N, C-alpha and C positions, 0 to 999 in steps of 0.2 A: 206375612212377607214370604215370598217364594224363596226356597233355599235349594242349593245344588249340593249333591253328595259328591265328594271327591271320587275320581275314577277308581282309585285303589280301595275304596270302601264300599262300592256298590254291591259287590258279591257278598262280602261278609254281613253287610247290613240286611240285605235281602234274605240271606240264610237265617239270621237271627230272628227276623220278623216271622218267617215261615215256621220256625221252631216254636215260637210263642203261640202262633195261631194253631199249631198242631196240639199244643198242650191246653190252650184256653178257649179255643173257638174264635169266632169273629172278633178281631181286635177292637173295633168300635163298640161292640156290645160288651166286651170284657171291661174296657175302660169305663164306659158309662155306668155299668153295674158297680164296679169297684169305687167309683167316685160318688155314687149315690144319685146319679141323674136318672130321671124317669124315662128318658127317651134319647135317641141319637140326636134329635134336633136340639135338645137342651145341651148335649155335649158339644155339638158343632157351634153353638152360640158362644162357647167359652174357649175352645181349643181348635187349632187348625190341624190338618192332617199330619204334619210332621210332629206336632206336639202330642197328638194322640199316639203315634207310633212310639215316641220317646217315653211317654207315661206307661204304655203297655210293657215296654222293655223293662222299665224301672220296677213296676209293680211285680212283674213276673220274677225278676231277679231277687227282689226282697223276699217274696214268698218262698223262694228256693234257697234262702240264706245268703244271698249275694248282695251286690250293690250296683250302682250305676254312676259313671262319671259323664257329665254332659259338658261338651266343649264347643258348643255352637258359637258362631260369630255373633257380634253385637247385633241386637235387634231381632233375633230369631224367636225369642220367647222362653229363655231358660227360666226366668222367674215363674212363669205360669206352669211350666213343666215341673219344676221342683215343688211349687206350692201344692 
């Protein structure tokens, strides 16, 4: 399901994703590896782009001793992201 980022969160979200990419490399490759997928195609069968971004942020935060709160609207895929 397509999701829109609120206008006031576009810049901080973009900056957070760029920071993770600077630390971890390509986000899709990072998430696929961390979740044990053999390929990006396998990742894409299970998560959409927004979910991949959320999982990348979550894994990166946990690896750095932090956490993540996901507050997406109904039907965006919080269950898949958290699982």
